[in-house]
C-alpha positions in Angstrom: 0.3 -0.1 0.0 1.3 3.3 -1.0 0.3 6.9 0.2 1.7 10.1 -1.3 2.4 12.0 2.0 4.5 15.3 3.3 6.3 14.2 6.3 8.9 17.0 6.8 8.5 20.2 8.2 5.3 19.8 10.5 4.8 23.6 10.8 4.2 26.1 8.4 7.5 26.6 6.2 7.2 30.3 5.3 8.6 33.6 6.7 5.3 34.6 7.6 4.6 31.5 9.7 3.1 32.4 13.3 5.7 32.1 15.8 3.4 30.4 18.1 2.4 27.4 15.7 2.6 24.2 17.5 1.5 21.0 16.1 -1.4 20.4 18.5 -2.3 16.8 17.1 -3.7 15.0 13.9 -7.3 15.2 12.3 -8.3 12.2 10.5 -10.4 12.9 7.2 -12.2 10.1 6.0 -13.6 11.9 3.2 -9.9 12.1 1.3 -8.5 9.1 3.0 -11.2 6.5 4.0 -12.0 4.7 7.0 -8.9 2.6 7.1 -6.3 1.3 4.6 -7.2 0.0 1.1 -10.8 1.6 2.1 -13.0 1.6 -1.1 -14.7 4.8 -0.4 -16.2 7.6 -2.3 -14.2 10.6 -1.8 -15.4 14.1 -1.1 -14.1 17.4 -1.2 -12.9 19.0 2.1 -13.4 22.7 2.2 -10.7 24.9 3.4 -11.3 28.2 5.1 -9.4 31.6 5.7 -11.1 32.0 9.1 -13.6 29.7 10.9 -17.0 31.0 9.2 -15.2 32.8 7.0 -14.5 32.7 3.1 -13.7 29.5 1.4 -10.1 29.7 0.1 -9.5 26.0 -1.2 -10.1 22.7 -1.1 -8.3 19.3 -0.2 -9.2 16.5 -2.6 -8.3 13.1 -4.0 -6.6 13.7 -7.3 -5.5 9.9 -7.6 -7.5 7.2 -6.1 -6.4 3.8 -4.9 -5.2 1.4 -7.4 -6.0 -2.0 -6.0 -3.5 -5.3 -6.6 -4.2 -8.3 -7.1 -2.9 -9.7 -4.1 -5.4 -7.8 -1.7 -3.0 -4.7 -1.4 -3.4 -1.0 -2.7 -1.2 2.0 -3.6 -1.3 5.2 -5.1 -3.8 7.4 -3.4 -3.0 10.9 -3.8 -4.5 13.6 -1.9 -3.6 17.4 -2.7 -4.6 21.0 -1.8 -5.8 23.7 -4.3 -5.8 26.9 -3.0 -7.3 30.2 -4.4 -4.8 32.1 -6.4 -2.3 29.2 -6.8 -2.1 27.4 -10.0 -0.2 24.4 -8.6 -2.1 21.7 -6.3 0.4 20.6 -3.8 0.3 17.4 -1.5 -1.7 17.9 1.8 1.1 17.2 4.7 0.0 14.3 6.8 1.4 12.0 9.7 0.1 8.8 10.5 -1.7 8.6 13.7 -2.4 4.8 13.3 -0.7 2.0 10.9 -1.3 3.7 7.3 -4.0 5.9 8.6 -2.7 9.6 7.9 -4.0 12.3 9.5 -3.8 16.3 9.0 -1.5 18.2 11.0 -3.6 20.4 13.4 -2.0 23.7 14.7 -4.9 25.4 16.6 -8.5 24.2 17.6 -11.7 26.3 18.1 -14.3 23.8 18.8 -15.2 21.7 15.4 -12.7 24.1 13.7 -9.2 23.0 13.1 -6.5 25.1 11.5 -4.4 22.7 9.6 -0.8 23.1 8.4 -0.5 23.2 4.5 2.7 23.0 2.1 3.0 26.9 2.0 0.3 28.4 4.6 -2.5 27.1 7.1 -6.1 27.0 6.7 -9.0 26.1 8.6 -11.8 23.1 8.1 -14.9 22.4 9.9 -14.5 19.0 11.1 -17.7 16.5 10.3 -19.1 14.0 12.3 -16.9 11.3 11.2 -13.5 13.4 11.2 -11.8 12.5 14.7 -9.2 14.4 16.2 -6.2 13.0 17.9 -4.6 15.3 20.2 -0.9 15.2 21.1 -1.5 14.3 24.6 -3.6 11.2 23.6 -1.0 9.7 20.6 1.7 10.0 23.0 0.0 8.5 26.1 -1.9 5.6 24.6 1.1 3.2 25.1 2.6 3.6 21.8 6.4 3.1 21.1 7.4 6.7 22.0 10.9 8.4 21.6 12.4 11.8 22.1 13.3 13.4 18.6 16.3 15.5 17.2 14.5 18.5 18.6 14.8 17.8 22.1 17.2 20.0 24.1 18.2 17.0 26.0 17.7 18.6 29.2 14.6 17.3 31.8 13.0 19.0 34.4 12.1 17.8 38.1 8.8 19.6 37.8 7.1 21.4 34.8 8.6 24.9 34.3 11.4 24.6 37.2 14.8 23.9 37.0 15.7 22.1 33.6 18.8 20.2 34.0 21.1 18.0 31.5 19.4 14.3 31.2 21.3 11.7 32.1 21.6 10.0 28.8 24.8 9.3 26.4 25.6 11.6 23.9 25.6 9.0 21.4 22.1 8.0 21.9 20.4 10.5 19.4 16.6 9.6 19.9 16.2 7.6 23.2 13.2 5.1 23.7 10.8 6.8 26.2 7.7 6.3 28.6 5.2 8.9 28.5 3.6 8.7 32.3 1.5 11.6 32.4 1.0 15.7 30.9 0.4 18.8 32.3 0.2 22.3 31.4 2.3 25.3 33.1 1.6 28.5 31.8 -0.1 27.3 29.0 3.0 25.5 28.2 2.4 21.5 27.7 4.7 19.5 29.7 5.3 15.4 29.4 6.4 13.2 32.2 8.8 10.5 30.7 10.8 7.9 31.5 14.1 7.7 29.5 14.9 4.4 28.7 18.1 2.7 27.8 16.8 1.2 24.7 13.5 0.4 22.5 12.0 -3.1 22.7 12.2 -3.3 18.9 16.1 -2.7 19.1 16.6 -5.3 22.1 14.3 -8.3 23.7 16.1 -7.6 27.1 14.4 -5.5 29.5 15.1 -1.7 29.1 17.0 -0.1 31.8 15.7 3.2 33.3 18.2 6.0 32.6 16.4 9.2 33.9 13.3 10.6 34.7 11.6 14.0 34.4 9.2 16.4 32.2 10.0 17.8 28.9 8.6 20.8 27.0 6.2 19.0 24.5 7.3 21.7 21.8 10.6 22.8 20.5 11.0 26.5 19.8 10.0 25.8 16.2 6.4 24.2 17.3 8.0 20.3 16.7 7.0 17.8 18.8 9.7 16.9 21.0 8.2 13.3 21.8 6.8 11.3 18.8 5.9 7.6 18.2 6.4 4.7 15.7 2.7 4.3 14.0 3.8 1.0 12.3 5.2 -0.5 15.3 8.5 -2.0 15.2 
């Protein structure tokens, strides 16, 4: 199965990007991705708005449907964004919230309105009853294979927002495996309580050892998640 996705730059990649933009979670859009891998669905266009209840500035739509293979697999679904004033369509940036189940990247929420990261800007969608929002907290605290990303500043705090210190993690361990224990907000900043482990169960079947425990800021200065997960398991 093959889906054309954009997995780089999770926040708006233009000089005009808002400084406070942070990845808040992923929005499932079955109108353009179906209800699961290789779902035989009838796609619908998803309107994109300048602001909630404002003018429509574009649509997200399927520009190439699944090609189903004889062995039961599928490939080739392409979802693009067409924006007013731009001749070229671009892929809808996504990340997977489960195995081969992509979601649009959410930067802001207002009730059932969600501001999405697009290739050159952002725009709002009004979620339908079928669309499901997966918050960053839920994505990282549901027993997934989580790890600290390269955006981590390699510091931990004993309490959210107080006294960060260098983590007891070897310098050659770039993206250490972690267990996310809980989340908390401090002055509007999301913090995650983590246990930093010696290795992932995917890399070694032996029991991982605890290297350090503490709190990390959930986002880097650029708005990127500091903790992420493997949507496809090992």
